N, C-alpha and C positions, 0 to 999 in steps of 0.2 A: 855111815859118815859121822863125823864129830861136829856137832852143831852148838852154837851159842845163841841165845835169844835174850836181848837186852830189853827188859820191860815185861811185866807179868799182868798186864791188863787184859781186856777182852781178846785182843789180837794175839799178843805175845803168849799168853797162857794156852790158848787154843792151839796155836802153831806148835809150841814146844811139846804139848801133850800128844798131838797127832804125829809129829815127826818121831817121837820116842816110840809110839805104838807101832811104827813100821820098821823098827829095828835100829834106829839111829841112837847114838849116845848124845843126850841133850843136856846142856846146862842153861838154866833160866836165871836171870839176874834181876834183882830189884834192890833199890836203896833202902826200902823199909824193912828193918830186921824183924819186926813183929809179923809182917805179912809172910816173909820167908819162913819163919819158924812155923807158922800155921800151915803153909803149903807143905813143909817137910812132914807134918803130921797128917797130910791128906785133906786138910780143911780148905775149901774153895771159897775165895772172897767174893765171888760173883755168882749169880744164878744163871747157869747155862746148861740145858738138858744134856746129859751124857758126859759132861766134862769131868765130873768127880770120878766116874768109873775109869776113864783114861788116866787121870793123874794117879789114882791109887794103884793101877796096874803098872804104870811106869815106875813108880817108887818101889813097888814090890819086886820088880824085875831089875831094879838098879840101872835102868836106862835113862831115867829122868831125875835130874839133880837140881836143887835150888840153892842159891848162894847170893850173898851181898857183895861178893868180890868179882868185879869186872876182870881183873887180871887172871884170876883162876879160870874163868869161863873162856876168855879170849885165847889164852895160851893153850888151852885144851882143844880148841876148835879150828876147823878149816873154813867153815862158813859161819858168818855172824849176822844174825837178823836184828835190825834196829826196829823195835816195836814200842818205843816210848810215846807218851802222850804229846800231841801237838794241838792243844786247845785253841779256839779262835780268838784273835785279838779284836778289839772294838772295830777295826776297819775291815774285818773279815779274813785277813791273812792268818795263817797258822802261826802260833807262838813256837818258835824253834829253840827256845832256851834249853829245854830238857834234851832235845836231840843234839844240840851242839855240845853240851856237857858230856853226854854219853859218847859221842863221836871222839871227842878229845881224850876221854878215858880209854877208849878202844885203841887210839893211836899210841898212847903211852904204854899200853900193855902188850902191844904186838911183839911177837917173837919170831916172825917170819911173814911171808906174803899171805894175804888173806883175801877172801871174797866177802864183801860187806853188802848186805841186802837191805835196801830201804823198804820196810814193811809198814812203817808209820805213814800216815797221810801227810804228804809233804808238798810244798809248792813245786810247780813245774820248773825243772832245771836243778833240782836239789841234789841229783846224783853228783854234780860237779861241786856243789857247796859242801856236801858231806865228805867227799874225797879230800877237799882242801883242808877241812878241819882235822881229819885224820892224819894227813901227810905232814901237817905242821908239827906233829908230835911223834912222828915215826920215820925211821930210815928205810922201812920195808915197803915194797910195792903193795898197792891195794886196788882192787877193782870193785867199784860200787855199782850194784845192780838195782834197777827199778823193778820191783816185784809186787805190784799193788794187790791188796786183799779185797775180796768181794764177798765177805761174810755177812750174813744176816743174823742179828742177835735173835736168839731163840732157836735157831737152826745152825749155829756157827760150826759145831762139830761135824755135822753131816755135810755142810757146805765145803768144809776143808777136806774131808775124806772123799767127797764125790763132787769135785768142782766142775762147773760148766766148761771152764777153760782156765789155763794157767798162763799168765802174761809175764814174760821175762824180757826185760829191757837191758841189753848190753851190746857193745860193739864186738866183743871177743867171742869167737866160736867156742873156744875151750871153756870159757865161763858158762856159756849157754848149755853146753853138753853136761857140765857138772850139775847145773841147776835142773836140767831135764831129768837127769838120773835120780836126783833127790825126789822129784815129784812123780817119777814113773809109777810108784805103787798106787797113786791116787787117780791115774788116768788110764787104767787098764781097759776100760770100756771104749776107749778110742776118742775121748774128748780131747780137744786140741791143746797142745803146748805151743803158744804163739811167741815166736822170737821177733823182736823189733828193737828199734833204737830206744835208749832210755827216755828221751823226751816224749816220744809217742806213747810209751808205757805209762808215764806219769799223767799225760792228758787222758788216756783211756779210763783211768779210775774216776777222774772228775767228770768226764763226759757221760759215763754210764750212770752215775748217781744223779747228775743234773737232769738227764733225760727221764729217768724214772720219777724223779721229783716233779718234773713237768707233767707227766701223765697223771699223777695224783692230783696236782693242782687243776689240771684241765677238767678232770671228772668232778672235782668239787665245784667248779664254776658251772658245769652242766647241771649239777644237783641244785644249785641255787636258782638256775633258770627254770628247772622243773617245778620248784616250789612256787614260782611266780605264775607259771602258765598252766599248771595242772598236770604235768607229766610225772612219770615214775622213773627215776634214774636207774633203778635196777633193770627195767625193761630196756632202757637206752644202752646200758652196759651189755646186756645179752645181744642186742643188735650189733654193737660195735665189736664185741669179742669174737663173733663168728666170721668176721672179715679177716682173712689170713694175712692181710697186710698190716693189721693192727695187733691181733693176738689177744689173749685173755688176761695177761698179768698186769698188775698195778692199775686196774680200772675201777677200783672200788671207792665210792665216795665215803667221806667220813669227816673227822674233826681236824684233819691236817696231819702232816708228817712231823716226826720229831726224831729223837735219838741222837747218836753220836756221829752218824755219817751224812745223811742227806743235808741237814742244816749247815753243818760245817763245810762240806764239800761244795755246796752251792755258793756259800759266801766266799770261799776261797777262790772259786773259779771267777766270780764277779770281780774280786779284788785283783786277780791276775789280768783280767780284761781291762780294768781301769788303768792299771800300771802300764799295759802295753798299748793303750789307746784304741782298744777294740771294744765296741759296744755289743754287749751280749743281751740284747733286748728280750729274747725269749726266756733266758735263764732268770733275768731280773723280774719278769712278769710272774714266773712260777714262784719265786720267793715272796713277792708281794701278795699273790693270791693265797699262799699258805698262811701268811701272817693274818690275813683277813679271815680265813677259814677257822683258825684257832679260836676266834672270838664269836663265830657264827652261832654255836650251840647256846652259849650264854645269852646271846641276843634273842634267840627264839624263846628262851625261858622268860626274859624280861618282857617280850611282846605278850606273852600269855598272862603273866602275873603282875605286870606293871613295873615301873622303874624303881619303886621302893619295896625292897624285900625284907624289911625289918619285921621280925616276928615269924618269918617263914624258915623252914628247915628243908634242906634238900639232901637226899642220899646220892652218893657218887659211887658207882661200881667201876673199878679199874683206875689205876693211877699211873702205872708204867706206860711208856710211849707205845708199846705194843705188847701182846701176850708173850709168855714164855721168856720174860726177862725182868730183871729188877731195875732196869735203867730208867732214871727219871730225867735225863738230859733232854732239854727242849720238849718235854712231854706236854701235849695239848691240855692235859688235865690241869696243869699249873695255871695256864691262861684262863681256862673256864672257871676254876675255883676262885682265882683272884678277882675276876670280874663279878662273880656272884657275891663274894665277901664285900667288895666295894659297894654293892647295892644294899648291903645290910643283912644278907642271908647268913644262916648257920649251916655248916656242912658236916655231915656224917659220912665217912669214907671207908671203903674197904678195897684192898687189893690182895690177891693170894700170896704175892711174893714181895712186892715193892714197898711195903709200908715202912720198913726201917729207913730206906733211902728217902722216902717221901717225908718222914718226920724231920729229917735233917734240913729239908728245904722249907716245909710249911710250918714246922715247929708246933706251937700250941694254937694256931689259928683254926685248926680243923680237929674234929673229934674222930679219932681213929677207932674203928670197931673190929671185933674179933671174927665177924662173919658177915656175909652178904645181907642176910635178913636183919641182922642187928643194925646194919647201916641204913636199912630202909625203914626201920621201925618209927612210926609216927611222923613220917616226912610228908611234906606237901606234894612232892614229886620225886621220882627216881631218875637219875641221869646216868646212862651207861656210856662210859668213855673208852674202855679197853675191852676188846672182844675175847676175853678168856673163855676157854671151852666150858668151864663150869657155869657160865652165865647163859649158855645157849638154850638149854632145855629147862628153864626155870619153872617151878610150880606156880602157875599164875593165880590159882585160888589162894594160895598162901601169901603170895606177894600182895594181892589185892587186900587181904585182911590185915597185912602188916603196915601198909601205907596209910597215912591219914586220908589221902584221896588217891584214887586209881589213875595217876597221871605219870606217864613215862616219856622221857626224851632219849631216843635211841641214836647215839652218836656214831654207831658203826653199822646201822641197818642190819642188826643181828637177828631181830625178831620179825615174825610175820605180822604185819599191821592188822590183817583181817582177824587173825586168831586173838590178838589182844583186844581189839574192838568188840569182838563177839563176847568177850568176858567182861565188858563194861569199862575198859580202860580208855582214857584219852591218850592217843599215841601220836608222837611227833618224831619222824625220822629225818634223815638227810636226803632231801630230794624225793621223798616218797609221797604218794597220793594218800 
C-alpha cells in the first residue's frame, strides 16, 4: 500500500519505519527541514532500540521516504496517518493546534478520496473534528479512522511489529478491511484486530493508560504503607501477581510514572470527564497519588539527612522516565532533583542516553558526568532513579569506595537490600524492609 505519515516523532517515525519494513511505500512528513535532512541520511533524532536498523533498511530499499512536503506525501498515498504532537494544555486537554494545521494541509493537498487515520492522542470525538477540518479545504470524500497506538517507549518497535491487539475505529466495513489488510503482517500469530466505532476506539486508548497508571499508583501507595508498618512491597507484589484476576504487569513500586503517555492521557481523560460532568474519582486519585510519589524519594532523603542539604552532594543514576529511552517528559528525576536542589544539595548525575535532553531541562543546575561511578564519586549518598540494565549488577565494593558514605536510595527496588547491607551499605528502597 501507499502510506503517508504526518509527523516523525516517537509514534510517527516508528509507524512509518515498520510499515515500510513490511513492503509498503511510505512517505513521512515533518515541518523541520533539518530533521528531515538528518532522517534522509539515516540519522535518528530519538533513542529507540531497533529503530535505526529499520529506517536505514527502508531508505536503502527505497520504500521509506522523508519530506517536508505534505502535498507530495498526501497525493502519493491512499492511507494518511496523523501522528503530530498533541501536548497537554494547562487544563489537561490536548493542544490540537498542530493537528488542525496538519489536517487543513491534508485537505488542501487531497487529489482524491482518502482514509485518514488518527494516530495522535486526541480527545474523544476527534474523528469528527479532524474530518471537518479536512473537508473544509477539500472537495473529496474522507473517512477518518480512530487507530490508537499502544506503544511503550524503549520497546516501541517490537510493540508495533508484534501488537497485543490492533484497534480500528470506523463505521465503514470497506475502511476496516483496508486497515486490517495493512496490519495483517503484524498479527499473524492470531492476535486480534478489533473493529469498533470511532468513539469507543478513542476511549479505549485513554482507558488502557489510565488503568495502568492506576495500578502503578496503587502499588506505590501500598509501598508507602509497607514503610510505615514494616512490610515488604516486593513480597506483597508476589502475592498479588499470582492471583490470575490481577496478573503480574504494572505492579512494581517506584518513584512514579512519567513519559509522554500516562500523564497526558490521564489528564486528558480527567478533562473530558469534567467537560461532560462525569466524576472520574479513581482516575483523579491515581493522578494525585503519582504526584505525591514523585516527591517521596526526596522526602526520604530529607528525613535521613535533615531539611538543610547545604554542603552535601548526591549522585543520581538515571534521568529518563524509564530505561531504553531518552525521553525526559514528566520524568520523576526532575521532581526529585528539584526538591533536593531546593534544600541546598549539589547533584552529580549520569544517564546512559538521556543526558542531552536532560541538559536542555536542567541546564547548569546539575553536574553531568561521563559515567555512573564518576557521578557517585565523593557523594554523601547515591540515588537510583531509572532502572537501566547496566545498574543492576553493580560492583558494590567499588561503589562503596567511590561514595563518601555507603548510603543508597533505591527508587526502583533494583537491588537486593540484604546484599547491600551485608557490604555495609545503608539501604533505603520503596516499601522495602
